[in-house]
C-alpha positions as CSV (number, residue, x, y, z in Angstrom):
1,M,0.0,0.0,0.0
2,G,2.8,2.4,1.0
3,K,4.8,1.7,-2.2
4,A,1.7,2.3,-4.4
5,I,1.1,5.7,-2.8
6,I,4.8,6.7,-3.4
7,Q,4.7,5.5,-7.0
8,K,1.5,7.5,-7.7
9,I,3.0,10.7,-6.1
10,V,6.2,10.3,-8.1
11,S,4.3,9.8,-11.4
12,M,2.1,12.9,-10.7
13,S,5.1,15.0,-10.0
14,F,6.8,14.1,-13.3
15,V,3.6,14.6,-15.2
16,L,3.2,18.0,-13.6
17,A,6.7,18.9,-14.5
18,A,6.2,18.0,-18.1
19,F,2.9,19.9,-18.3
20,L,4.3,23.1,-16.9
21,A,7.5,23.1,-19.0
22,P,6.6,23.3,-22.6
23,A,8.6,26.3,-23.5
24,V,12.2,27.4,-22.8
25,G,13.3,30.9,-21.9
26,Q,15.0,33.2,-19.4
27,A,13.9,33.7,-15.8
28,E,12.4,37.1,-15.0
29,E,11.4,38.9,-11.8
30,Y,7.8,38.2,-10.8
31,P,6.1,39.1,-7.4
32,Y,4.2,35.8,-7.0
33,S,5.2,32.2,-7.2
34,V,3.5,28.8,-6.5
35,G,5.2,25.5,-6.3
36,L,4.6,21.8,-5.8
37,G,7.3,19.4,-4.7
38,F,8.0,15.8,-3.9
39,E,10.6,14.6,-1.4
40,F,11.5,11.0,-0.5
41,G,13.9,9.9,2.2
42,S,14.7,6.5,3.6
43,G,16.7,5.4,6.7
44,K,16.8,3.5,9.9
45,Y,17.6,6.5,12.1
46,G,19.2,4.4,14.9
47,T,16.4,1.7,14.9
48,N,16.2,-1.8,13.5
49,T,13.5,-0.8,11.0
50,R,13.8,1.1,7.8
51,T,11.4,4.1,7.5
52,D,10.4,5.6,4.2
53,T,9.1,9.2,4.3
54,V,7.4,11.2,1.6
55,L,6.8,15.0,1.7
56,V,4.6,16.8,-0.9
57,P,5.0,20.5,-0.1
58,F,2.8,23.1,-1.7
59,T,4.4,26.6,-1.5
60,V,3.0,30.1,-2.1
61,A,5.5,33.0,-2.2
62,Y,5.1,36.7,-2.5
63,S,7.8,39.4,-3.1
64,P,6.4,42.9,-2.6
65,T,9.8,44.3,-3.3
66,N,13.0,43.1,-4.9
67,R,14.5,42.6,-1.4
68,L,11.6,41.2,0.6
69,G,10.2,37.7,0.2
70,I,7.4,35.9,2.1
71,S,6.6,32.2,1.7
72,L,4.1,29.8,3.1
73,E,4.8,26.0,2.8
74,I,1.9,23.5,3.3
75,P,3.2,19.9,3.2
76,F,1.4,16.6,2.9
77,A,3.4,13.9,4.8
78,Y,3.6,10.1,4.6
79,Q,5.8,7.7,6.5
80,S,5.8,3.9,6.3
81,N,5.8,3.3,10.1
82,G,5.7,5.1,13.5
83,N,9.2,4.1,14.6
84,V,10.4,7.7,14.2
85,V,8.9,11.1,14.7
86,S,9.2,13.5,11.8
87,S,9.2,17.3,11.9
88,V,9.2,19.4,8.8
89,A,11.1,22.6,9.3
90,M,12.5,25.2,6.9
91,G,14.9,26.7,9.4
92,A,18.4,27.5,8.1
93,G,17.9,25.2,5.2
94,G,15.3,27.4,3.6
95,M,17.4,28.4,0.6
96,Q,18.1,24.8,-0.5
97,G,14.8,23.2,0.5
98,S,12.9,21.9,3.5
99,R,14.4,19.6,6.1
100,A,12.8,16.4,7.5
101,T,14.2,15.9,11.0
102,M,13.7,12.2,11.9
103,L,14.0,11.3,15.6
104,A,14.2,7.6,16.6
105,A,11.2,6.8,18.7
106,G,13.1,4.8,21.3
107,R,16.0,7.2,21.6
108,A,14.7,10.7,21.5
109,G,11.9,10.8,24.0
110,S,11.6,10.9,27.8
111,S,7.9,10.2,28.3
112,M,6.3,7.9,30.8
113,N,6.0,5.1,28.3
114,G,9.7,4.6,28.2
115,G,10.7,7.2,25.7
116,L,8.5,6.0,22.8
117,S,7.1,8.2,20.2
118,P,3.5,9.6,20.4
119,S,2.4,6.5,18.5
120,T,1.5,3.5,20.6
121,S,3.4,0.3,20.3
122,S,0.4,-1.3,18.5
123,N,0.5,1.1,15.6
124,R,4.2,1.8,15.3
125,N,4.4,-0.7,12.3
126,S,1.5,1.0,10.5
127,S,2.0,3.6,7.8
128,E,0.7,7.1,8.6
129,S,-0.2,10.1,6.4
130,G,-1.7,13.5,6.7
131,L,-1.1,17.2,6.8
132,G,2.4,18.1,7.9
133,D,3.6,21.2,9.8
134,I,2.9,24.5,8.0
135,N,5.8,26.9,7.7
136,L,5.8,30.7,7.3
137,K,9.1,32.3,6.3
138,V,10.1,35.9,5.8
139,A,13.5,36.8,4.1
140,Y,15.0,40.2,3.4
141,I,18.1,41.1,1.3
142,L,19.8,43.4,3.8
143,I,22.9,44.0,1.6
144,P,22.6,43.5,-2.2
145,E,25.6,42.0,-3.9
146,K,28.1,44.4,-5.3
147,D,31.6,44.1,-6.9
148,S,33.4,43.6,-3.6
149,M,30.4,42.8,-1.4
150,P,28.4,39.5,-1.1
151,Q,24.7,39.4,-0.8
152,I,23.5,39.1,2.8
153,R,20.0,37.9,3.4
154,P,18.6,37.3,6.9
155,S,15.4,35.3,7.3
156,A,13.0,34.2,10.1
157,F,10.4,31.4,10.2
158,V,7.6,30.0,12.3
159,K,6.5,26.3,12.1
160,F,2.9,25.8,13.0
161,P,2.1,22.4,14.7
162,T,-0.5,21.3,12.2
163,A,0.9,17.7,11.8
164,D,-0.7,15.0,13.9
165,K,1.7,14.1,16.8
166,N,-0.4,11.0,17.5
167,K,0.6,9.7,14.0
168,S,4.3,10.6,14.6
169,L,4.1,13.2,11.8
170,G,5.2,16.1,14.0
171,T,6.0,17.1,17.5
172,G,2.8,19.0,18.2
173,E,4.7,22.2,19.1
174,F,5.5,25.5,17.6
175,D,9.1,26.1,16.4
176,E,10.7,29.5,15.6
177,G,14.0,30.3,14.0
178,F,16.2,32.7,12.1
179,A,19.0,32.4,9.6
180,M,21.6,34.4,7.8
181,E,22.6,33.6,4.2
182,V,25.7,34.9,2.4
183,S,26.3,34.4,-1.3
184,K,28.5,35.8,-4.1
185,W,28.9,35.3,-7.8
186,F,32.5,34.8,-9.2
187,G,31.9,34.6,-12.9
188,K,29.8,31.4,-13.3
189,W,30.5,30.2,-9.8
190,N,28.1,31.0,-6.9
191,P,29.4,29.9,-3.5
192,F,27.1,30.3,-0.5
193,A,26.8,29.7,3.2
194,E,23.8,29.9,5.4
195,M,23.5,29.3,9.2
196,G,20.6,29.6,11.5
197,Y,19.2,28.7,14.9
198,T,15.9,27.0,15.7
199,V,14.0,27.2,19.0
200,Q,11.9,24.1,19.3
201,G,8.7,23.9,21.4
202,R,8.9,21.9,24.6
203,T,7.0,18.7,25.0
204,Q,6.9,15.8,27.5
205,L,6.9,13.3,24.7
206,L,10.3,14.2,23.3
207,A,13.4,15.6,24.8
208,L,13.9,18.3,22.1
209,R,16.8,20.7,21.9
210,N,17.3,24.0,20.2
211,Y,19.7,23.5,17.4
212,L,22.1,25.2,14.9
213,A,21.6,24.4,11.2
214,Y,23.7,25.2,8.1
215,D,24.0,24.9,4.4
216,V,27.4,25.4,2.6
217,G,28.3,24.8,-1.0
218,T,28.6,26.2,-4.5
219,G,26.7,26.3,-7.8
220,Y,28.0,26.6,-11.3
221,Q,26.0,28.3,-14.1
222,V,26.4,25.9,-17.0
223,S,24.0,27.9,-19.2
224,D,21.4,30.6,-18.8
225,R,18.9,27.9,-17.9
226,F,20.8,25.2,-16.0
227,R,22.8,25.3,-12.8
228,P,24.0,22.3,-10.7
229,I,24.7,22.9,-7.0
230,V,26.7,20.8,-4.6
231,F,26.4,21.4,-0.9
232,L,26.4,20.1,2.7
233,K,23.3,20.3,4.8
234,G,23.4,19.7,8.5
235,S,22.6,20.7,12.0
236,S,23.5,20.0,15.6
237,P,21.5,17.3,17.5
238,P,17.8,18.3,17.6
239,A,17.0,16.1,20.6
240,D,18.7,14.3,23.5
241,G,20.1,11.0,22.4
242,S,20.1,11.9,18.7
243,S,23.0,12.4,16.5
244,S,23.9,15.6,14.5
245,L,22.4,15.8,11.0
246,L,24.6,15.8,7.9
247,E,23.7,15.2,4.2
248,V,25.6,15.7,1.0
249,R,23.2,17.0,-1.8
250,L,23.5,17.4,-5.5
251,K,20.8,19.8,-6.7
252,L,19.9,20.7,-10.3
253,K,18.1,23.9,-11.2
254,Y,16.5,24.2,-14.7
255,Q,14.6,27.3,-15.9
256,A,12.2,25.7,-18.3
257,S,10.5,29.0,-19.4
258,T,10.1,32.6,-18.4
259,H,7.6,31.6,-15.8
260,T,8.5,27.9,-14.9
261,G,11.4,26.4,-13.1
262,I,12.2,22.8,-12.1
263,D,14.5,21.7,-9.2
264,G,15.6,18.2,-8.4
265,Y,18.1,16.8,-5.9
266,L,19.8,13.6,-4.8
267,S,21.1,13.3,-1.2
268,K,23.3,10.9,0.8
269,G,23.1,10.9,4.6
270,V,26.3,10.8,6.7
271,T,25.1,10.6,10.3
272,T,22.6,8.3,12.2
273,N,19.6,10.6,12.3
274,S,20.0,11.7,8.6
275,P,18.2,9.6,5.9
276,D,20.5,7.1,4.3
277,Y,19.5,8.5,0.9
278,G,16.9,10.8,-0.5
279,T,15.6,12.5,-3.6
280,G,13.3,15.3,-4.5
281,L,11.6,17.1,-7.4
282,S,9.8,20.5,-7.4
283,V,8.1,22.6,-10.0
284,Y,7.4,26.3,-9.5
285,Y,5.5,28.9,-11.5
286,D,6.3,32.6,-11.2
287,F,3.8,35.3,-12.2
């Protein structure tokens, strides 16, 4: 049943990408943007059972000025069992995509049931799906890029606890955070670094920690429409008993038309609480 759902979502994502990208052209500046994505991750996260996770985020963005950007991400979440607790957070990884923090149910909690996740032991082997945590993010270009000056863009976000904690799709708590991104073009090369801090809501079900998160890497503009990006994505431990997070990602950006862009990525996890591997595809339309 779970594999069938994943296959349908993948097929729909590729069909949508093909439908929205009939023409080729240059990207332009538009105040509005809508996007639909698909992310898949798989790992054991310190348990004996493999957990597959699917996120399908729908994003609406508005840029009232060239410097100010506001975005709202509404994700659908699916995971193959309740052995981990997932929490979707934009945080410091906002520039390069959302983050799925997976906490092993038997290692991250301190509740009265022996540190288990909000799921009961009877349904921890059952797949769960539903609305994920909604994220609101505001970013502002404080210093535009100049000849000798990189672009500096601070951002802040709020995660609303709309995911069902009883299904292990979220922590059931508000999170807030801020980040600072620095980027600079050197010819066709575009190195960047982003670091942020997330304040997690406190809950008796999980021993959550506030954590630092970061992205660091570089992109190369192969053509006007195509740019591959290689970067590291990680954070400090998000809960007691969990490891730090670290992934290596290859992201491909393609501007299909003046209004339509397509992003895809492949990832390889390095630490215990990172997915062993992952992939994603998103299509966005600017207008």
